[in-house]
C-alpha positions as CSV (number, residue, x, y, z in Angstrom):
1,M,-6.1,26.6,26.5
2,N,-5.7,28.1,23.1
3,E,-2.7,26.2,21.9
4,D,-3.0,24.6,18.5
5,P,-3.9,20.9,19.1
6,R,-1.9,20.0,16.0
7,A,1.2,21.5,17.5
8,T,0.5,19.8,20.8
9,I,0.3,16.4,19.1
10,A,3.4,17.1,17.0
11,A,5.6,18.0,20.0
12,A,4.4,15.6,22.7
13,P,5.4,12.0,23.2
14,M,3.1,9.4,21.6
15,R,0.2,8.5,24.0
16,T,-1.7,5.2,24.3
17,L,-4.6,6.2,21.9
18,Q,-2.2,7.4,19.3
19,I,-0.3,4.1,19.5
20,V,-3.6,2.2,19.2
21,V,-4.6,4.2,16.1
22,V,-1.3,3.5,14.4
23,A,-1.4,-0.2,15.4
24,L,-5.0,-0.6,14.0
25,C,-4.0,1.1,10.8
26,I,-1.1,-1.2,10.4
27,A,-3.4,-4.2,11.0
28,L,-5.8,-2.8,8.3
29,N,-2.9,-2.6,5.9
30,A,-2.0,-6.1,6.8
31,L,-5.4,-7.1,5.6
32,D,-4.7,-5.1,2.4
33,G,-1.5,-7.1,1.9
34,F,-3.3,-10.4,2.2
35,D,-6.4,-9.4,0.2
36,V,-4.3,-8.1,-2.7
37,L,-2.1,-11.2,-2.8
38,A,-4.9,-13.7,-2.3
39,I,-5.3,-13.9,-6.1
40,S,-1.6,-14.7,-6.4
41,F,-1.8,-17.6,-4.0
42,A,-5.0,-18.8,-5.8
43,A,-3.6,-18.2,-9.3
44,P,-2.2,-21.7,-10.0
45,G,-5.4,-23.4,-8.9
46,I,-7.5,-21.0,-11.0
47,A,-5.4,-21.6,-14.0
48,Q,-5.7,-25.3,-13.6
49,E,-9.5,-25.4,-12.8
50,W,-10.6,-23.0,-15.5
51,G,-7.9,-23.7,-18.2
52,V,-6.6,-20.1,-18.1
53,D,-3.5,-19.2,-20.2
54,K,-0.8,-16.9,-19.0
55,A,-1.9,-13.8,-20.9
56,T,-5.5,-14.1,-19.6
57,L,-4.2,-14.8,-16.1
58,G,-2.2,-11.7,-16.2
59,I,-5.4,-9.7,-16.8
60,V,-7.2,-11.4,-13.9
61,L,-4.2,-10.7,-11.7
62,S,-4.4,-7.0,-12.5
63,M,-8.1,-6.4,-11.9
64,E,-8.0,-5.6,-8.2
65,L,-5.0,-3.4,-8.9
66,L,-7.1,-1.4,-11.4
67,G,-9.8,-1.1,-8.7
68,M,-7.1,0.0,-6.2
69,A,-6.1,2.8,-8.6
70,A,-9.7,4.0,-8.9
71,G,-10.3,3.7,-5.1
72,S,-7.1,5.5,-4.2
73,V,-8.0,8.6,-6.3
74,L,-11.7,8.7,-5.7
75,I,-11.9,7.5,-2.1
76,G,-8.7,9.4,-1.1
77,N,-10.5,12.6,-2.2
78,M,-13.6,11.5,-0.3
79,A,-11.5,11.0,2.9
80,D,-10.5,14.7,2.7
81,R,-14.1,15.7,2.2
82,I,-16.0,13.6,4.7
83,G,-13.3,12.4,7.1
84,R,-10.8,9.5,7.6
85,R,-12.9,7.4,10.0
86,P,-16.1,6.9,7.9
87,T,-14.0,6.3,4.8
88,I,-12.0,3.6,6.5
89,L,-15.1,1.8,7.8
90,A,-16.8,1.9,4.4
91,C,-13.6,0.5,2.7
92,L,-13.4,-2.3,5.3
93,V,-17.0,-3.4,4.6
94,V,-16.3,-3.4,0.8
95,M,-13.2,-5.6,1.4
96,A,-15.0,-8.1,3.5
97,L,-17.9,-8.4,1.0
98,G,-15.6,-8.6,-1.9
99,M,-13.4,-11.4,-0.5
100,F,-16.6,-13.4,0.3
101,A,-18.0,-12.8,-3.2
102,A,-14.7,-14.2,-4.7
103,T,-15.5,-17.6,-3.2
104,R,-18.7,-17.7,-5.2
105,A,-17.2,-16.6,-8.6
106,D,-17.8,-19.2,-11.3
107,G,-15.6,-17.9,-14.1
108,V,-12.9,-15.4,-15.2
109,T,-15.4,-12.6,-15.8
110,A,-17.2,-12.8,-12.5
111,L,-13.9,-13.1,-10.6
112,S,-12.4,-10.1,-12.4
113,V,-15.4,-7.9,-11.6
114,V,-15.4,-9.0,-7.9
115,R,-11.6,-8.4,-7.7
116,F,-12.0,-4.9,-9.3
117,L,-14.7,-3.9,-6.7
118,T,-12.6,-5.3,-3.8
119,G,-9.6,-3.3,-5.1
120,I,-11.6,-0.1,-4.8
121,G,-12.0,-0.7,-1.0
122,I,-8.3,-1.6,-0.7
123,G,-7.1,1.5,-2.6
124,G,-9.3,3.8,-0.5
125,M,-8.1,2.1,2.7
126,L,-4.4,2.6,1.9
127,S,-4.7,6.4,1.2
128,S,-7.0,6.9,4.2
129,T,-4.8,5.0,6.7
130,S,-1.7,6.7,5.5
131,A,-3.2,10.1,6.3
132,M,-4.6,8.9,9.6
133,V,-1.2,7.6,10.8
134,A,0.6,10.8,9.8
135,E,-1.9,12.9,11.6
136,F,-1.9,10.9,14.8
137,S,1.9,10.7,15.0
138,N,4.2,13.2,16.6
139,D,7.0,14.8,14.6
140,K,9.7,12.5,15.9
141,R,7.9,9.2,15.0
142,R,5.9,10.3,11.9
143,G,8.3,9.0,9.3
144,L,8.8,5.7,11.1
145,N,5.1,5.2,11.8
146,V,4.1,5.9,8.2
147,A,6.7,3.4,7.0
148,L,5.5,0.8,9.5
149,N,2.0,1.4,8.4
150,I,2.9,0.5,4.8
151,A,5.0,-2.4,6.2
152,G,1.8,-3.8,7.5
153,Y,1.0,-4.8,3.9
154,S,4.0,-7.2,3.9
155,T,3.2,-8.5,7.4
156,G,-0.2,-9.4,6.2
157,A,1.2,-11.0,3.1
158,I,3.6,-13.1,5.2
159,L,1.2,-14.3,7.9
160,G,-1.6,-14.7,5.4
161,G,0.7,-16.4,3.0
162,L,1.7,-19.0,5.6
163,L,-1.9,-19.7,6.3
164,A,-2.8,-19.7,2.6
165,S,-0.1,-22.2,1.8
166,R,-1.3,-24.5,4.6
167,L,-4.9,-24.2,3.4
168,L,-3.9,-25.0,-0.2
169,A,-1.9,-28.0,0.9
170,E,-4.8,-29.3,3.0
171,T,-7.8,-28.5,0.9
172,G,-6.4,-28.0,-2.6
173,D,-9.2,-25.4,-3.1
174,W,-8.1,-21.9,-4.1
175,R,-11.5,-20.5,-2.8
176,S,-10.4,-21.2,0.8
177,V,-7.8,-18.4,0.5
178,F,-10.5,-15.9,-0.2
179,M,-12.7,-17.2,2.6
180,L,-9.8,-16.6,5.0
181,G,-9.6,-13.0,3.8
182,A,-13.3,-12.5,4.2
183,I,-13.3,-13.7,7.8
184,A,-10.3,-11.6,8.8
185,S,-11.7,-8.5,7.2
186,A,-15.1,-8.9,8.9
187,A,-13.4,-9.4,12.2
188,M,-11.7,-6.0,12.0
189,I,-14.9,-4.0,11.5
190,P,-16.0,-3.7,15.1
191,L,-12.4,-3.0,16.2
192,A,-12.1,-0.1,13.8
193,F,-15.6,1.2,14.8
194,L,-14.7,1.3,18.5
195,F,-11.1,2.4,18.5
196,L,-10.5,4.7,15.5
197,P,-11.5,8.3,16.2
198,E,-11.6,11.0,13.5
199,S,-8.3,12.7,12.8
200,I,-7.9,16.1,14.6
201,E,-6.1,17.5,11.6
202,S,-9.0,16.4,9.3
203,L,-11.6,18.0,11.6
204,I,-9.7,21.3,11.7
205,A,-9.2,21.3,8.0
206,R,-12.9,20.5,7.2
207,R,-14.6,22.2,10.1
208,P,-17.9,20.2,10.1
209,A,-20.7,21.0,12.6
210,G,-19.5,20.1,16.1
211,A,-15.8,20.0,15.1
212,L,-14.6,21.7,18.3
213,D,-16.4,19.2,20.6
214,R,-15.1,16.3,18.6
215,V,-11.5,17.7,18.6
216,N,-11.7,18.1,22.4
217,R,-13.1,14.6,23.0
218,T,-10.2,13.2,21.1
219,L,-7.7,15.4,22.9
220,V,-9.0,14.2,26.2
221,R,-8.9,10.6,25.1
222,I,-5.3,11.1,24.1
223,G,-4.5,12.7,27.5
224,H,-4.2,16.4,26.5
225,A,-6.2,19.4,27.7
226,P,-9.1,20.6,25.6
227,V,-8.9,23.9,23.7
228,E,-11.3,26.8,23.8
229,A,-11.5,27.4,20.0
230,L,-10.3,25.9,16.8
231,P,-7.2,27.5,15.2
232,P,-8.1,30.1,12.6
233,P,-8.5,28.8,9.1
234,P,-5.8,29.6,6.5
235,A,-6.2,32.8,4.6
236,Q,-6.7,30.8,1.4
237,A,-8.5,27.5,2.0
238,L,-7.3,24.6,-0.1
239,K,-10.1,22.7,-1.8
240,P,-9.4,18.9,-2.0
241,S,-9.4,18.4,-5.8
242,I,-7.2,17.2,-8.6
243,A,-7.0,20.8,-9.9
244,T,-5.4,21.9,-6.6
245,L,-2.8,19.1,-6.8
246,F,-1.7,20.6,-10.1
247,G,-2.0,24.2,-9.0
248,S,0.8,26.5,-7.9
249,G,3.2,25.0,-5.5
250,F,2.1,21.3,-6.0
251,A,2.2,20.5,-9.7
252,R,5.9,19.6,-10.0
253,I,5.9,17.5,-6.8
254,T,2.6,15.7,-7.9
255,I,4.0,14.9,-11.3
256,L,7.4,13.6,-10.1
257,L,6.0,11.5,-7.3
258,T,3.3,10.0,-9.5
259,V,5.7,9.0,-12.2
260,A,8.1,7.6,-9.6
261,Y,5.4,5.6,-7.8
262,F,4.0,4.3,-11.1
263,A,7.4,3.0,-12.3
264,Q,8.4,1.5,-9.0
265,I,5.1,-0.2,-8.3
266,L,5.1,-1.7,-11.8
267,F,8.4,-3.3,-10.7
268,F,7.1,-4.3,-7.3
269,Y,4.0,-6.1,-8.6
270,Y,6.0,-8.1,-11.1
271,I,7.3,-10.1,-8.2
272,Q,4.1,-10.1,-6.1
273,K,1.9,-11.3,-8.9
274,W,4.1,-13.6,-11.0
275,V,6.4,-15.5,-8.5
276,P,3.9,-18.3,-7.7
277,K,3.3,-19.0,-11.4
278,I,7.0,-18.8,-12.3
279,V,7.8,-21.3,-9.6
280,V,5.0,-23.7,-10.5
281,D,6.1,-23.6,-14.1
282,M,9.6,-24.8,-13.0
283,G,8.0,-28.0,-11.7
284,F,7.2,-27.2,-8.1
285,D,3.7,-27.4,-6.5
286,A,1.5,-24.5,-5.4
287,S,2.4,-24.7,-1.7
288,Q,6.1,-24.6,-2.5
289,A,5.4,-21.6,-4.8
290,G,3.6,-19.9,-2.0
291,G,6.6,-20.4,0.2
292,V,8.8,-18.5,-2.3
293,L,6.3,-15.7,-2.3
294,V,6.4,-15.6,1.5
295,A,10.2,-15.3,1.3
296,A,9.7,-12.3,-1.0
297,N,7.4,-10.7,1.5
298,V,9.9,-11.3,4.3
299,G,12.2,-9.2,2.2
300,N,9.5,-6.6,1.7
301,L,8.9,-6.3,5.4
302,A,12.6,-6.1,6.2
303,G,13.1,-3.4,3.6
304,A,10.1,-1.4,4.9
305,V,11.2,-1.5,8.5
306,L,14.8,-0.6,7.7
307,I,14.0,2.4,5.6
308,G,11.5,3.6,8.2
309,L,14.2,3.4,10.9
310,A,16.8,5.0,8.6
311,S,14.4,7.9,7.8
312,Q,14.8,9.1,11.4
313,R,18.5,9.6,11.0
314,F,19.3,10.1,7.3
315,A,18.0,12.1,4.3
316,L,15.3,9.9,2.7
317,R,15.8,10.9,-1.0
318,P,19.2,9.3,-1.4
319,L,18.1,6.3,0.6
320,V,15.0,5.7,-1.6
321,A,16.8,6.3,-4.9
322,G,19.6,4.0,-3.8
323,A,17.2,1.2,-2.9
324,M,15.5,1.6,-6.3
325,L,18.8,1.2,-8.1
326,A,19.9,-1.8,-6.0
327,G,16.5,-3.4,-6.8
328,F,17.4,-3.4,-10.5
329,V,20.6,-5.3,-9.8
330,A,19.0,-7.7,-7.4
331,I,16.2,-8.7,-9.9
332,A,18.9,-9.8,-12.3
333,L,20.1,-12.3,-9.7
334,F,16.6,-13.6,-9.4
335,G,16.4,-14.0,-13.1
336,M,19.5,-16.2,-13.0
337,A,18.5,-18.3,-10.0
338,G,17.3,-21.3,-12.0
339,A,15.0,-24.1,-10.8
340,D,16.3,-24.3,-7.2
341,L,13.9,-23.4,-4.4
342,T,16.6,-22.1,-2.1
343,R,18.2,-19.8,-4.7
344,L,14.8,-18.6,-5.8
345,S,13.8,-17.8,-2.2
346,I,17.0,-16.0,-1.3
347,T,17.3,-13.9,-4.5
348,V,13.6,-13.0,-4.5
349,A,13.9,-11.9,-0.9
350,I,16.9,-9.7,-1.6
351,A,15.2,-8.2,-4.6
352,A,12.0,-7.6,-2.7
353,F,14.0,-6.0,0.2
354,F,15.3,-3.2,-2.1
355,I,12.2,-2.8,-4.3
356,N,9.8,-2.4,-1.4
357,A,12.2,-0.1,0.5
358,G,11.9,2.1,-2.6
359,V,8.1,1.9,-2.5
360,V,7.7,2.4,1.3
361,G,10.2,5.2,1.4
362,M,7.9,7.4,-0.7
363,Y,5.1,7.4,1.8
364,P,6.8,9.7,4.5
365,L,7.7,12.0,1.6
366,L,4.0,12.1,0.5
367,A,2.9,12.8,4.1
368,Q,5.3,15.8,4.2
369,A,4.6,17.0,0.6
370,Y,0.9,17.8,1.2
371,P,-0.9,19.7,4.0
372,A,-3.8,18.1,5.9
373,A,-6.5,19.5,3.6
374,L,-4.9,17.7,0.7
375,R,-3.0,14.8,2.3
376,A,-5.4,12.0,1.5
377,S,-6.2,13.5,-1.9
378,G,-2.5,13.9,-2.8
379,T,-1.5,10.5,-1.4
380,G,-4.5,8.9,-3.1
381,F,-3.8,10.6,-6.4
382,V,-0.2,9.6,-6.5
383,I,-0.7,6.0,-5.5
384,G,-3.9,5.8,-7.5
385,I,-2.4,6.8,-10.8
386,G,0.7,5.0,-9.8
387,R,-1.3,1.9,-9.3
388,G,-1.7,1.9,-13.0
389,G,1.8,0.6,-12.9
390,S,0.7,-2.3,-10.6
391,A,-2.1,-3.2,-13.1
392,L,0.2,-2.8,-16.1
393,G,3.1,-4.8,-14.6
394,P,1.5,-8.3,-14.5
395,V,0.0,-7.7,-18.0
396,V,3.4,-6.7,-19.5
397,A,5.2,-9.5,-17.8
398,G,2.5,-12.0,-19.0
399,A,2.8,-10.8,-22.6
400,L,6.6,-11.1,-22.4
401,F,6.5,-14.6,-21.0
402,A,3.8,-15.6,-23.6
403,S,6.1,-14.3,-26.4
404,G,8.9,-16.6,-25.2
405,G,10.9,-14.2,-23.0
406,S,13.3,-15.9,-20.5
407,L,13.0,-15.2,-16.8
408,L,16.2,-13.1,-16.9
409,L,15.0,-11.0,-19.9
410,V,11.5,-10.4,-18.4
411,S,13.1,-9.5,-15.0
412,L,15.4,-6.9,-16.5
413,V,12.7,-5.3,-18.6
414,M,10.5,-5.0,-15.5
415,G,13.4,-3.7,-13.5
416,L,13.7,-0.7,-15.8
417,G,10.8,0.7,-13.7
418,G,13.2,1.0,-10.8
419,L,15.7,3.0,-12.8
420,L,13.0,5.5,-13.9
421,A,11.6,5.8,-10.4
422,A,15.1,6.6,-9.0
423,A,15.5,9.4,-11.6
424,M,12.2,11.0,-10.6
425,I,13.1,10.9,-6.9
426,L,16.4,12.6,-7.6
427,L,14.7,15.3,-9.6
428,L,12.3,16.3,-6.6
429,P,12.7,19.8,-5.3
430,R,15.4,19.9,-2.6
431,E,13.1,21.7,-0.2
432,T,10.7,18.8,-0.3
433,S,13.2,16.1,0.4
434,A,15.0,18.2,3.0
435,N,12.0,17.9,5.2
436,I,12.5,14.1,5.4
437,G,15.3,13.0,7.6
């Protein structure tokens, strides 16, 4: 057969191997969700044991986010150059080692360095799995699968948060949270090695030695007939580089998506990083604060799943922009909740629902905006530079709290990120958003 294997996968129903690949990527993002939030669950214990003030704690909370920014840009580009599979495996090893090293940290500086290095692996994992899921999905399910992949982050935060809260209640030792993450990350390495093949689209775009044989082996594993030859390369090959992302046809999309992601993720990580400390400062203990953060991640998960389902029926751009605007209104309700666990949990869940729907809704758009040769690079650049917002968010919020800002004032200031993000989404070229529906 000479049919393009990419067209075959796009048109055919999802087969078992494709479902396994998507499920594994979701599980890897679940690890990301727990690994990123481990420092949030541990933050009250760290502050108490080491006498860390809020401003310093904000910097510690941001270190793995800075690492994620670097990892998304650098390792996303590497995934386009050497392939998705080896990149994912390398990131997984870095995550496991980093979580274990956090249990041995003896001060703020050491923990900050370890969290930065762990963040590099997490950031590279996110951009690589996003590309992998898009490339193993058919046209009908691509938007949903990409959204579910990102929803894996919230799933990991919820399940890991429940376990972390129990560990903290039983042991009182914040290091146990990182040990849990190290064990879970290490357990995923053999599964990823055995069941994640290289992306067919990546092989066709890169054309390494033996590419045809590798494409055919994967096609047979999926349940499709092998092909006699690879599809012809494009007349003008796209080099995976930052210069290409800002070249003709991609510059406007890259700029708008990067600004939107930066602003929205700044808003998102205000909740993810500061909720436990906010609740503890109201007089509740660390396990109760962890419960409120779990409620937020239930909202995150619900928002991610709903916008993924909606993307199969409705235009994504107005859905995403609307969710971002609603998140601004919802965060004001959280700011007025007061010292009541029920109200805090409900309002933070509502706010997280809309805020994360805005974040997750951008990923199907990213998958459509860039071709396979640039998909991990484009996704990695947008979320990598955008992750600067995730690193800046906790620092800005910490400075506002330290200067005497009320919960409502700080929440509204951080919520301005959602308004800016919505504006950027509405300014996207119509031909880009028209492909998402």
